N, C-alpha and C positions, 0 to 999 in steps of 0.2 A: 362345184365350189371353186374359186379361184385363191389367188393368193398377190400379197404385195412383196415388193422387192426392189433391190435398188437403192441411190442414195437421195436424201432430199434435205434441202436445207429450210428451214421454215421462217418468216419475215420473222424481224426484230421485235425485241421485247418490248408489246405496249405499256406495261407497268413504266418499264425505265424508261422508253419514250418520252413520255408526256411529263416526268420529272426531268429528263435532261434538257429538252425543250426548254423547259420553266425556268431552269438553272440559268441557263445558255442567257435566256433574256435578262437573267436579275444582276449576269456577270458586266465586269467590263472590260468591256473589248470584244474580238471575232472570236465565238465558238464553233467546231465543225463538230455533227452530231453524225457517225456512220452507222447504216445498215435500220433505219427508220424503216419501220412496211408502211403500205401504202393503205392500209385500213381507215376507215373513216371516221375513228376517233381520232387517233392520232392528225388526222387533218382538222378537226376542231380546235385542239390545242391551237396549233399552227394558226387558222382563224383568226383565232380571240386575242391571242400573241399577237399578231398583223394589227388588229382594229385597238389595240391599244398602242401604235408606235413600235412596233420591234420592227427591225428587217430581219425578212427571210429570204432566200434565196437557194433554190437547186445547184448543184456542181457533183456532176458527175454521181457517183452512187451516195453523197450527201447529203444535208442541209447546213447551207452558214449562216446563222445565226448572229448579227449586230445587236449586241447588250446592250440595255439601257442605264445600267444599275439598281442597284436596289430597289431604290424610289426613285426612278425614272419613267415607269406607267403613266401615260396619258391617257386623262378622262375620254371620255366619247359620250354623246348625248344618245346614240343607239343601241338597243342589247346588244348584249357577247351573245354569239350564239353558238353554244356548248353543244350543238346538235342532238346525238346519242348519249354523248360521254358522261355519266355521272361522275369520274376521275377529272376530268378537266374541271369538271362546276366545283366542287368540291375543295382540291386542291388549288384552284385559283381565288377561291372564295375568302382560303384563307389568306394568298399571296396579297389581293387587294383592300384585305381590311386594312394592311398599314402604309397605303398608297396615297395619295392624296386625291381628295373630290368624291365623285358621287359613281356608281357602275351598278349597274343592272344584267345579269347573268340570267339568261333562259333558254332555251330548247324545244326539240320536235314533241312531239304530241307523245309518244314514251317517254323522254325525259321528266316531263311536266309530272308523271303520276308516279314519279322516286322521290324518297323522303328529303329533305333538309334540313328540318327541324334541327335534327342533334347534329350540324357542324355547326349550326349559332351556337348552340346551345354550347356545345367543345369552345368556341372562341370567344364565348364570354366573358369569361373572367380573366381573357387578356384585354378586355374593355371593347373589344370589336362589337360594330355597330351594323348584324345581318339580320335583315329582314324576309324571309319569306311569304311567298303568300299566307290568308290568311288559314288555309289548311299545313301549311307547311308545307308544302310542293315551291316547284318554281314557278312563276321567275323568284328572285331573289335577290333583293336589291343591296348594295355591300357601301355604305356609307364610310370613309374609309378615312382613319385620323390615325394621332398615334396609340401608341398601343404600349400598357405595362408589360413585362413577363410574370408570371402567374403558373402554378400547378394547376393540372388541369385531368382528371379523367373519365374518357370518353363511357360512355354509356353500354356500349360492347367493345368486342378486340377488333381494331376495322384498321386498315394502313389508310386504310382516305382520310378518316378522322383523324388520327396519328399525323399524319403527314401536312395537313389544314392550317394543326394546330403548330407544328415546329417552323412550318414557312412562313406562318406568322411570328413567331418567333424571332425568326432570321431579322424582324425591322420592328422588331418590341424593347424596350426600354428593361434593361435585365434580363435575367433568365428565365426562361422558360420548361417546365417539367412535362413531361406529359408519363401517366400509369397506367398501365393496359392490365387486362383484368384477364387477357392471355397472350400468346404470342401472336403478331399478325406481320407481314411482308415488312422486312425492311430494308430495301433499294433506297429510301430515302435517307437514312441514317446512313448509309455506305458511300451514298454519292457526295453528301454533305460533308461527312469525314475526309473522301476523297481531294476535297474542293480546299480542304483548311483550317474548314470549320472546328470550331470549341464544342464539340461534340461529347460526352461521356453515355458509356448504358450499362445498367445494372441492372441484370434481369430484364423486368418488365417494365422497369423504369429509363425514360431514359430524358435527356438535359441540355436542351442547346442554349450557349450562349452569343449573342447576337454579333458579328464581327461588322468589323468598318468598310468593305467591301467585298464582294465575294470575284476571283479572279475568271479571265476567261479559260474554259480548258475543252480539249475535246472529249468524243468520248466514242465508243464502240461499242454498238448494242448486241449482248448476243440473242439467241436464240428464242423466241417465246417458248416457252413451257408447254402453257397452254394451248399454246397452237400444235405444240410436237404431239400434246396430248391426244389429238385428233387421229393423228395418226398409229399410234402406241395401240389405240380401242380399236383402228382397223384390223390391225396386225392380229390383238388378241382373240376376235371373232373370226378373224381368217386361219387357220392351224397351216403352218406350211410357210408362214412368210420370212421372208429375211430382207428387212429393211434395215438400213444403218441411217440414222439424224444426225445430223455431223453441227458441232457449234452448238448447241444447245445454251440457255441459262440453266445452273444447278443450285440458284441459290436454296439452301438448304429450309427454309421457312415458303418455298413455292413447290416443294417434290413430294406432295402429301399424296398426289395421285402416285405418282411410281412404289407408293407403298402399298398404299389400294390394289393396286395390281400385282402386288407378292404378297400378299393378305389372298386374292383370290384365285392364287395359283398360279400368276405368269414368273417370269424370270425376268427381271428387267438387266442388262448388260452397261455400267458405264466405264467410257473408256477412254483417254488424251487428255484427261482434264487440267485446263490450265486456270490462268486467272488472266480476266478483261478487267481492267479497270477499278479491282475491287469485288468481283464476279466469279465465280467458279462457272467455267463453260466445258461441254465436253460433247461428246460424242454417245447417242444413246442406241441398242438393238434389245429385239424383244423378240423373248421365246416365249411356247404358250403352248401348250398339248390340251387345253379344254378348261375354262373357271370352275371352280366353286365360289356357294354363295361365303359372304361373310360380314362380318357385326363392323360396322363405322361409325365410329360419334367420338365425343371428345375432343381432343385435339387433332387427332388424325381428320374429321369432319373438319374442319377448321384451315387447315392446312391444304384441303384440296377442295373448299368449297367454291371453285369458277368452274373444279372437272367435276360434281358431283351429276348435274345432268348425264355425263359419258357413264360416270360409274350405276347408272339408272340402268341407260341400256344396256351393256354389260350383264348387270345384274337380274335381264330379264332371259337370257337363255342360257346363266350359269347353273350349273348342277347343285339344286339345294335350297335355301332361303336366304336373303341379303336384307338386311336392316341398313337403314340410313337412318341417322339422329341427328341432334343436336345440329340443325339445318335450318334451323326457321328461317336466318338470312335470307336462305333463296325466294322465300313471297316478296322481298320486296328488290327486287332486280331487276332488269328489264323488263322483266314480267313474272308471274309466280309461278318462276319457276317446277316447282313441288307439283303442280297442278298441270303446267302445262306437259312435264315429260309424260305422267300419269297419261293424259287425255291421248298426245298419240303412242304410246306404247300398248296400249289397252286398243284403240283402234290397229295396229300391227297382233293384235293377239297375245300378248301379253298379259301376265298376273300381278295386278300394281293393288296394293291400299294405300292410301293417304295416311301421313298421320300429320298433328300440326308442324313437325317440327322434321320429317323425312319423310321414308317411304319404306313400306313391307312386301319387299318382290319374290314370287315364285317361280322360279325359274321354268321355261319352258324349251322344248328340244331346238326348233325354229320360227323365227318371225316371217311371218304371211305380210303380203303386200297391204298396201290401206294408202287411205289419203289424210295428211297431218297437219296442223294450223302451226303455225314456226313463234306465235304472236308478238310478232315484230323483233324477235330475240334473236341476236347473232348466233349464242350456242345453242340454243336449241335446235334451230335452224342446220348449223354446225354436227351437232350430235344425230340427226334424223338423215343426213347426207350419208355419213358412214353408217346406217342403219340400211340406207338403202342400198348399198351394197353385197350386205351379203342376206336381205329376206330375201323368201321366195316365191316372192311377186317388186311388183314396181312398186317403191314407196313415194307417192304425190307429194310435193310437199308447197302449201296456200303461196310464199313466200320466199322461195330461194334468194332471192338478190339481199335480204337482209344482214347476210351471211357476211358482206362485203366492209361492216362495222369493223370487224376483225379480221379478219380470211380472208380478201377478195382472190379468185380462182382456185380457191381448196376444193372444190367437186372436181375441177378439168386438171390437176395436177393429180387427186383421187384416182380417179378414172386412166390416167397416163402409166401410174404405179401398176394397174391392178392387169394381171393373167391369169385365165382359165389353162393355159396349157400345163401341163404337168410330163 
C-alpha cells in the first residue's frame, strides 16, 4: 500500500468560474478573471459568451473579458453549444430571458438527457418565455424580452435554479425574490453583493433589485473544493498520506464533504484561512487511520451532493454500514450517479444496495480490480480513478477522458504524488 505526499494546488473553482465569466460579460468595461481551470465546462461558458458577442482573450494566467453591459448580448442564428455543462445552460437561460432576441441553447448527448423544465418553470413568474423540447430536455429556446420582478419558489434547493432567477432578476423591472426549501451554494449572492448590487439575504429568502449597470470587477478564483475532494478521498483510503492542498475555497455551503469525512472518522485540518473576493480560502490536510460507516442525509447530503459518489467509494471499504439518503437529485446529473456508482463498485467487489435516493453500503476489507463504466460522467470517472490507486488489481475505466470536463490531468497528477516507499 502506498501513500500520497507533497503540496497540491487544484484548479480554480468551477462554480465560481462560470459566474465570474458571466458577470464580467454583463459588466461595462474590462474584467480580469484569474485562476480559471482548464476544464471543458468553463470552456463551454466562454464559447457561449463569445458567440453572443463578448470578446475574451487569454493574458498570462488570466482571461480578460470585455463586458458588453447588462443588455448587450447579441442574438445569433446558430445554437449556443453548452457542451456537457448544465450550469452554463441553466444560468445562461436566466440571463438570456431578459435580452432582446431569440436564442437556442443546446449541448452534447449527455446534456440533452438532463431536465430543463424546472428552470423554465422557475423563470415563468418573471414573464420569461423559455421553451425546452417536448420532453422537458434540451435544446432550450429562449425568446428574450422584458421581465418583471416576482417571487419564485424552486421545487428543490438548487444553486443553479436560484442563480438563474437572480441573474434574470438583474434585467427585470422591480425586485425578484427567490425562496428556497433548503440551503444551496451562495456564490451568486456573494458575487453580486461584491459588485455593489442591492441584494438582501434573509435565511432561505434572497431578494435582488436590478441595478442600472454592473461595474467591471477583477476576480481571483479559489481552488475548487469539489476537485480537492478527490485528493482528500485518496488520502483517506491510503493511511499515512501527508498532503497539503493549498488555496482551496472553503465556502460553508460547499464544505459538506469535509463534514462527511469527519463523520466517517477522518480529521480534516484547515489552516491559513483568508478572504478572496468574499470567499474564504485556506489550506487543507487530512489525517485518517481508517474509516467507519455513517448515516448521511438531510442538509449534510445536500451540501455534499457533488461529492456523494466519492462517499460511496469511501463507504465501500469503511468498517460497518454507510447509508446515504435524500440524494435523489443524483439520478438526474450527467448520469444516474446512484446507479453508475453502484454498478462500478460491485464490479470491484463492493457490497452495495441502491435506494431511490441513495445507497446502503457494507464495507469490505479491500476493493479488487475490474472493468468499470464512467457513463460519460466526469465525477464517476474521477472517483474510479481514485479507486484504481488503492484497489488490489487494476481498475479499467472505459472512458477516462470524460474526466477532462472538470479536472483534466488529474490521473497523472495523482500518480505523481503517489509513493510506495516507506
